[in-house]
N, C-alpha and C positions, 0 to 999 in steps of 0.2 A: 504493500500500500504506500510505498514511497518513503516510509519512515526509516527504512534500513534496520529495523529491529531484528531481522534475521540475517544480517550481513555476515555473521560469524557461524552460520549454520552449515553443517556438513554431516553426511552420514555415509556409511559404506557397509557392504557385505562381501566378504571374501569366502569363496567356496572351492573345495577341492574334492573331486570324485575319484573313487577307486573301484574298478569293476572287473570281475573275472568271469569268463565264459567257458562252458563245457558242453560238448556235443558227443553223443554216443550212437553210432551206427544210424544216423539220420532219423532216429526215433525219439530219443530223449535229449532234451536241451535244458540247460540250467544257467542262470546268472546269479552271482552273489557279489555284494559289495556294499559300500557306504559312501555317503557324502558328508564331509565336515564343513560346517559354515560358522564363520565368526562375524558377528554383527556389532556395529557401533551406531547408536542413535542418540543424539543429544536431547536434552530436555525430557528424557524418559528414564524412569527408575526401572531398570530391567533386572530381573532376578537371573535371567539366563542370557549370556552373550555368545556362548559357544554351543553349537547344536550338532548332533549326530543323527543322520537319517539313514536307515537301512535300505538296501535294495535287494530284493529276492525275486527270482522268476524261475518257475519250473513248468515245463510244457512237454507234451507227448504228441508226436505226429502219428496218429493211429494208423493211417493207411500209407504212410511214408511218401505221400505226394502233396502234402500241405492242404488237403481237402478238409480235414477235421483235426483241430489242435486244441484240446482242452488245456487250460493252464491256471495256475494260481500265482499271484504276484503281490508283492508288498513293497511300498516305496514311500517317500516323503519329500517335502520341500519347505523352504523358508520363503515367505512372501514379504516383500518390503512394504512397510507402512510409514514411510517417511513423509514429510510435509509435501514434497514434490509429487509423490505418488498419490496422496490424498487429493491434491489439487487436480491431478489428471483424472481421477475417478469422479470427482465432483468439485467444480470451481466455486461452489457456494459453501464449502466447508468453513466452519467458524474457526478463527485463528487467535493466537495470543496477541497482545497480553490480556485480552478480555475473556478469552475462552481457553479451553484446555486441549485443543486438538492440533497443535503444531506437529507433533509426532506421537505415534502410539507404538506399543510393543509390536514387534514383527509377528506375523501369523505363522504358526507351525501346523503343518498338515501331515498326518500319517494315514496312508491308504492301505487297505487290504481288499483285494478283488479276486473274484473267481469267474472264469469266462470260457468262451469258445471262440475260435477264430479259424479262418481258412480261406481258400480261394478255389474256384472251379472254372470250368470252361477255358482251360489254357491260361489261367490267371487273369482272365478278363473280368471276372466277377469276384470280388472279395467281400467277406462279411465279418462282423464282430458282434458278439453278444456277451455282456458281462454285468455282474452285480458288484457294487463297490460300497464299502463302509469307510468313511473318512472321519477320523478323530481330529478335531480342529481346536487348537488353543489360540486364543486372542483373535478370533474371527471378527471382522469389521461389522459393527452394528450401527446403522444410520437411523437418526431420528431428528425431528424438528420441533423444538420447544417454542419457537417463535418464527414469524414469517421472515423469509429471505435468508435465513441462516440454517445450517445443518450441523448438528453435533455428530461426532463419530466416537463410539466407545468400542471396547473389546470385550467379547464374551466367549466362553467355551461352548462348543456345539458338536453334535454328531450328525453327519449327513449320510443317509443311505440312498443309493441311486441304482437305477437299472437303465442300461443303454443298449440299443440295437442300431447298427449302422451297416450300410451297403455302399460299395464303391464299384462303379462300372467303367471299364476302359474299352470303348468300342474301337478306337484307333490310337495310334501312338500319340502321346502328349495331350490327350483329351480325357479328362476324368469327369464323371458324373457321380455325385455322392448324395446320400440322404441318410438322416439319422433321427431317432426319436429318443428322448431321455426323460425320465421321471425322477424327481428328487423328493426326499422327505427329511425335514429339518427337525432336530430335537435340541433345543437350546436351554442353557442355564442362564436365565436373565433375571437380574435383581432390580431392573428398572420397571417402574409401573407405567409403561408406555407401550404403544403398539409398535411392532417391528415391521420393517418393509418386506421381510421374507414370509411367504405363506408356509404353513406346515407341510403342504404337499404341492 
């Protein structure tokens, strides 16, 4: 707002992944590893600055041709909740010194999913169907206590989702894709206000 009250503001996230792959006779495949992230956000009292996210994938190619591959997967990520990112998501977010949303703790997401994937028709048609449970710490929670300004808080939540997608490649370099996804939110909110996310 021209006052340069955030002239000394800076934040950063440094991440380093490590991943191992294993394949056995074109049937069984596995991936295991982790991502280490170190975050620094000013104006935020963070209990955790160093984060470890696992990565695990186990799949089985039933017919050895990629047509049917059941799999189980677990992974995670750290989502930046800096002032710049909040402004990108919503330019009306309330800011300091009058409000408390200059920066929020980063969002931690831990996913566990079970699914089926594959391709048929000479790899022209690919499909994917999976169910996912996401355990989210410090998820963004938007609400408006007054006109023209939006507050952003952090809450913990669990998100269950089902997704089905198709991708068709009739010719080279041309893809046609379609997907449908359903999500159910379960939040631990101590604010006596309505949330922008529906339960389903």
